[in-house]
DRENDO-1510 file (C-alpha; in Angstrom, 1 decimal, always signed):
<recs>
REC; n; res; u; v; w
REC; 1; MET; +54.3; +74.5; -9.6 .
REC; 2; LYS; +51.4; +72.7; -8.2 .
REC; 3; THR; +49.4; +75.8; -7.9 .
REC; 4; GLN; +47.7; +77.1; -10.9 .
REC; 5; LEU; +46.7; +80.8; -11.7 .
REC; 6; SER; +43.1; +79.7; -11.8 .
REC; 7; GLN; +43.4; +78.6; -8.1 .
REC; 8; LEU; +44.7; +82.1; -7.1 .
REC; 9; LEU; +41.8; +83.7; -9.0 .
REC; 10; ASP; +39.2; +81.5; -7.2 .
REC; 11; SER; +40.7; +82.1; -3.8 .
REC; 12; ASN; +39.9; +85.1; -1.5 .
REC; 13; LEU; +43.4; +86.5; -1.2 .
REC; 14; GLY; +42.4; +90.0; -1.5 .
REC; 15; GLN; +45.6; +92.2; -1.3 .
REC; 16; GLY; +47.6; +89.0; -1.0 .
REC; 17; TYR; +46.8; +88.0; -4.6 .
REC; 18; ILE; +49.3; +90.4; -6.1 .
REC; 19; VAL; +52.2; +88.9; -4.0 .
REC; 20; ALA; +50.9; +85.3; -4.7 .
REC; 21; SER; +50.5; +85.9; -8.4 .
REC; 22; GLU; +54.0; +87.4; -8.7 .
REC; 23; THR; +55.5; +84.6; -6.6 .
REC; 24; LEU; +53.7; +82.1; -9.0 .
REC; 25; ASN; +55.4; +83.9; -11.9 .
REC; 26; ILE; +58.8; +83.5; -10.3 .
REC; 27; GLY; +58.3; +79.8; -9.7 .
REC; 28; GLU; +56.9; +79.1; -13.2 .
REC; 29; LYS; +60.0; +81.0; -14.8 .
REC; 30; ALA; +62.4; +78.9; -12.5 .
REC; 31; GLU; +60.8; +75.8; -13.7 .
REC; 32; ARG; +61.2; +76.9; -17.4 .
REC; 33; ILE; +64.9; +77.7; -16.8 .
REC; 34; ALA; +65.4; +74.3; -15.1 .
REC; 35; LYS; +63.8; +72.6; -18.1 .
REC; 36; GLN; +66.2; +74.4; -20.4 .
REC; 37; ALA; +69.1; +73.4; -18.4 .
REC; 38; LYS; +67.9; +69.8; -18.3 .
REC; 39; ASN; +67.8; +69.9; -22.1 .
REC; 40; ALA; +71.3; +71.4; -22.3 .
REC; 41; GLN; +72.7; +68.5; -20.2 .
REC; 42; ASP; +71.5; +66.1; -22.9 .
REC; 43; GLU; +73.2; +68.1; -25.8 .
REC; 44; ASN; +76.6; +69.4; -24.6 .
REC; 45; GLY; +79.9; +68.2; -23.2 .
REC; 46; GLU; +80.8; +67.0; -19.7 .
REC; 47; PHE; +81.5; +70.6; -18.2 .
REC; 48; ALA; +78.3; +71.9; -19.7 .
REC; 49; LYS; +76.4; +69.1; -18.2 .
REC; 50; MET; +77.8; +69.7; -14.7 .
REC; 51; PHE; +77.0; +73.4; -15.0 .
REC; 52; ALA; +73.5; +72.9; -16.5 .
REC; 53; SER; +72.9; +70.3; -13.6 .
REC; 54; ASN; +73.7; +72.9; -11.1 .
REC; 55; ILE; +71.4; +75.4; -12.7 .
REC; 56; GLU; +68.5; +72.9; -12.9 .
REC; 57; GLN; +68.9; +72.3; -9.1 .
REC; 58; TRP; +68.9; +76.0; -8.2 .
REC; 59; MET; +65.9; +76.8; -10.3 .
REC; 60; HIS; +64.0; +73.8; -8.7 .
REC; 61; GLU; +64.9; +75.2; -5.3 .
REC; 62; ILE; +63.6; +78.7; -6.3 .
REC; 63; ALA; +60.4; +77.1; -7.6 .
REC; 64; ASP; +60.0; +75.2; -4.3 .
REC; 65; MET; +60.4; +78.5; -2.3 .
REC; 66; ALA; +58.0; +80.1; -4.4 .
REC; 67; GLN; +55.4; +77.3; -4.0 .
REC; 68; LYS; +55.9; +77.5; -0.2 .
REC; 69; SER; +55.2; +81.2; -0.3 .
REC; 70; ILE; +52.0; +80.6; -2.1 .
REC; 71; ASP; +51.0; +77.9; +0.2 .
REC; 72; ARG; +51.3; +80.2; +3.1 .
REC; 73; GLN; +49.2; +82.9; +1.5 .
REC; 74; LEU; +46.5; +80.3; +0.7 .
REC; 75; GLU; +46.6; +78.9; +4.2 .
REC; 76; LYS; +45.9; +82.3; +5.7 .
REC; 77; VAL; +42.8; +82.6; +3.6 .
REC; 78; GLU; +41.5; +79.2; +4.5 .
REC; 79; ALA; +42.1; +79.7; +8.2 .
</recs>
């Protein structure tokens, strides 16, 4: 995630802070799962590598969606 919690704290999101904070948590968790899936690809057999590769891709997609949501929240404040 390119956004850090400190950025949310420094912004003037008001009530939107709660949504942005929870979205940030979702994105960070997705990135952690993707990292674990990447590590599993290096350790296991071919089927496990394919499965872990899919999980890694899905988690990065979730993290990207979470980041886009935070970006929209921050754009509203800056506008």
